[in-house]
C-alpha positions in Angstrom: -103.9 30.9 -42.1 -103.0 30.8 -45.7 -105.0 33.9 -46.4 -103.2 36.0 -43.7 -99.7 34.9 -45.1 -100.8 36.0 -48.6 -101.9 39.4 -47.5 -98.5 39.8 -45.5 -96.6 39.0 -48.6 -98.6 41.5 -50.6 -98.0 44.3 -48.0 -94.3 43.4 -48.0 -93.9 43.4 -51.6 -95.6 46.8 -51.8 -93.1 48.3 -49.3 -90.1 47.0 -51.3 -91.5 48.6 -54.4 -92.0 51.8 -52.7 -88.4 51.7 -51.3 -87.1 51.0 -54.8 -89.1 53.8 -56.3 -87.8 56.3 -53.9 -84.3 55.1 -54.3 -84.6 55.5 -58.0 -85.9 58.9 -57.7 -83.1 60.0 -55.4 -80.5 58.4 -57.7 -82.0 60.3 -60.8 -82.0 63.7 -58.7 -78.2 63.0 -57.8 -77.4 62.3 -61.4 -79.1 65.4 -62.5 -77.3 67.5 -59.9 -74.0 66.0 -60.8 -74.5 66.7 -64.5 -75.4 70.2 -63.8 -72.2 70.8 -61.8 -73.7 70.8 -58.2 -76.9 71.1 -56.2 -77.4 74.6 -57.6 -76.6 76.6 -60.8 -75.6 80.4 -61.3 -76.5 82.1 -64.6 -73.2 84.2 -66.0 -73.4 87.2 -68.2 -70.7 88.2 -70.9 -69.0 91.6 -71.0 -70.0 94.0 -73.6 -67.9 94.1 -76.8 -65.9 97.3 -77.7 -67.1 99.5 -80.5 -65.1 98.7 -83.7 -62.9 101.7 -84.8 -60.3 102.1 -87.5 -58.4 105.0 -89.2 -57.0 104.4 -92.6 -57.0 107.8 -94.1 -53.8 109.0 -92.5 -50.9 107.4 -90.6 -49.6 108.6 -87.3 -47.3 111.6 -87.9 -48.6 112.4 -91.4 -47.9 115.9 -92.7 -50.7 118.1 -94.2 -50.6 121.5 -95.8 -54.0 122.7 -94.9 -56.0 124.3 -92.1 -58.2 121.1 -91.7 -57.7 117.4 -92.2 -60.4 114.9 -93.0 -60.2 111.7 -91.0 -62.1 108.8 -92.3 -62.3 105.1 -92.0 -64.8 102.3 -90.6 -66.5 101.7 -87.2 -69.2 99.7 -86.0 -72.3 100.3 -88.2 -74.2 103.4 -86.8 -71.6 104.2 -84.3 -71.0 107.9 -83.2 -67.6 109.0 -83.8 -66.1 112.1 -82.2 -62.8 113.9 -82.8 -61.9 117.2 -81.4 -65.4 118.3 -80.8 -66.6 117.3 -84.2 -69.1 114.4 -84.4 -70.1 112.1 -87.2 -72.5 109.1 -87.5 -71.1 105.9 -89.2 -73.3 104.6 -91.8 -75.0 101.2 -92.1 -71.8 99.9 -93.6 -69.8 101.5 -90.8 -68.1 104.1 -93.0 -67.4 107.5 -91.3 -65.6 110.9 -92.2 -64.9 114.0 -90.1 -63.3 117.3 -91.1 -61.1 118.5 -88.2 -59.8 121.9 -88.0 -56.0 122.3 -87.2 -55.8 125.4 -85.0 -52.0 125.5 -84.9 -49.0 125.0 -87.1 -47.0 121.9 -86.0 -48.0 118.7 -84.3 -51.6 118.1 -83.3 -52.6 115.0 -81.1 -56.2 114.1 -82.0 -58.3 111.8 -79.7 -60.8 109.7 -81.8 -63.6 108.2 -79.8 -66.3 105.8 -81.0 -69.5 104.6 -79.2 -72.3 102.3 -80.1 -75.3 101.1 -78.3 -74.7 98.0 -76.3 -71.0 98.3 -76.6 -68.1 99.9 -74.8 -66.5 103.1 -76.1 -63.3 102.8 -78.1 -60.7 105.5 -77.9 -57.5 105.9 -80.0 -55.1 108.8 -80.8 -53.4 110.0 -84.1 -50.8 112.8 -84.5 -51.0 115.1 -87.5 -48.3 117.7 -88.4 -49.6 120.7 -90.0 -47.3 122.8 -92.3 -48.5 126.3 -93.7 -50.4 126.4 -96.7 -49.1 128.2 -99.9 -51.3 131.1 -99.3 -50.2 131.4 -95.6 -46.5 131.3 -96.8 -47.2 133.9 -99.4 -48.9 136.1 -96.8 -45.9 135.8 -94.5 -43.5 136.7 -97.3 -45.7 139.8 -98.1 -45.8 141.0 -94.5 -42.0 140.5 -94.2 -41.4 142.5 -97.5 -43.8 145.2 -96.4 -42.0 145.4 -92.9 -38.6 145.4 -94.6 -39.9 148.4 -96.8 -41.0 150.4 -93.8 -37.7 149.8 -92.0 -35.6 150.8 -95.0 -37.8 154.0 -95.6 -37.3 154.8 -91.8 -33.5 154.1 -91.9 -33.0 156.3 -95.1 -35.2 159.2 -93.6 -33.2 159.2 -90.4 -29.7 158.9 -91.9 -27.6 162.1 -92.0 -24.1 163.1 -93.3 -21.8 164.0 -90.5 -19.1 166.4 -91.6 -16.0 164.2 -92.4 -13.6 166.1 -90.1 -16.0 165.7 -87.1 -16.5 162.0 -87.9 -12.8 161.3 -88.3 -11.7 163.3 -85.2 -13.8 161.2 -82.9 -15.6 158.1 -84.5 -16.4 156.7 -81.2 -18.7 159.6 -80.4 -21.0 158.7 -83.2 -21.2 154.9 -82.8 -24.8 153.7 -83.5 -25.6 156.9 -85.5 -27.3 156.3 -88.9 -25.4 158.0 -91.6 -25.5 158.4 -95.5 -22.3 159.1 -97.6 -22.0 159.4 -101.4 -18.5 158.7 -102.7 -16.1 157.0 -105.0 -14.8 153.6 -104.5 -11.1 153.8 -103.8 -10.7 150.1 -103.0 -13.1 147.2 -102.8 -12.8 143.4 -102.1 -15.5 140.6 -101.6 -15.0 137.0 -100.4 -17.3 134.5 -98.6 -20.6 136.4 -99.1 -19.2 139.7 -97.4 -17.1 142.6 -98.7 -15.5 145.8 -97.6 -14.7 149.0 -99.4 -12.7 152.2 -98.9 -15.0 155.0 -99.9 -13.6 158.4 -100.6 -16.4 160.8 -99.5 -15.1 164.3 -100.4 -15.3 165.4 -103.9 -12.4 167.7 -104.6 -13.4 168.3 -108.1 -12.0 167.3 -111.5 -12.6 163.7 -110.7 -10.5 163.6 -107.5 -12.0 162.3 -104.2 -10.6 162.3 -100.8 -11.3 161.3 -97.1 -11.7 157.7 -96.9 -14.4 155.6 -94.9 -14.1 152.0 -94.2 -17.5 150.3 -95.3 -18.5 146.7 -94.3 -21.2 145.1 -96.2 -22.9 141.8 -96.7 -23.5 139.9 -100.2 -21.8 141.4 -103.5 -22.5 144.4 -105.5 -21.7 145.2 -109.1 -19.7 148.4 -108.6 -16.0 148.3 -108.7 -13.1 150.7 -108.1 -13.6 154.4 -109.1 -17.5 153.9 -109.3 -19.7 156.3 -107.4 -22.1 154.7 -104.9 -24.3 156.0 -102.0 -24.1 154.1 -98.7 -26.5 154.2 -95.9 -25.2 152.5 -92.7 -24.4 152.8 -89.0 -21.2 154.0 -87.4 -19.5 151.3 -85.5 -16.2 153.1 -84.6 -12.7 153.4 -85.9 -10.9 151.0 -88.2 -7.1 150.5 -88.4 -5.5 149.1 -91.6 -2.1 148.9 -93.2 -1.4 151.3 -96.3 0.2 150.1 -99.4 3.6 151.7 -98.3 3.5 149.7 -95.0 2.3 152.2 -92.7 -1.0 152.3 -90.6 -3.8 154.6 -90.9 -7.1 155.1 -89.0 -10.4 155.9 -90.7 -14.2 155.8 -89.5 -15.8 152.5 -89.9 -19.4 152.1 -91.1 -21.6 149.0 -91.4 -23.7 149.4 -94.5 -27.3 148.7 -94.6 -28.1 149.8 -98.2 -26.0 150.6 -101.2 -27.3 152.6 -104.0 -25.3 152.0 -107.2 
């Protein structure tokens, strides 16, 4: 009898140890699950960083007097930098420089892009205002001078002297005609960057001149009353003015283009 009870006690004790062992394992599993945030975990991935890109050679809106502009600064080491189709590779220290052609005078908006392995592309924009170079400005002045010389030569070649009696009879008939008259200044006045003169265009001999024409001109001239000048200009019609004795008179009116003194 005593042997049987002892065996039963051993068996019961073994069962209690097994239950305690399973319970402890279960508690350890629950504790591990709680510490990990649940019964299952999910691995998360970080977003790629953007490629570093700076421009410190120019500020937005800078003015340059050249056909090209050199942009330079720093980026992610070994990144590829692109501007207006031009490309450069950043050095190991991240430095880069690109010479960009400026195709037009005025403002150009340049898009700068930088890419590097394992990083997202970075894009920025900078505006550069191009002014003409000294050589370009000189070329423009030269072309304008050449064009003006051609125009003057053509004007002088086309101008003719209309007989005064025909011109005075009906000035409106000759409006727009290019004419040339040589004569003596009878009266002249200048003010505010413009002037007019009454030019006597018929030489009567012995220093006497007659037949006046009203001449408008821009700027100033050195000649004064009684001087002889040659005027190239365009007939604009008839001019009415008061004489020194209080009456009115009518003369042909001409806008001068060139005055030879």
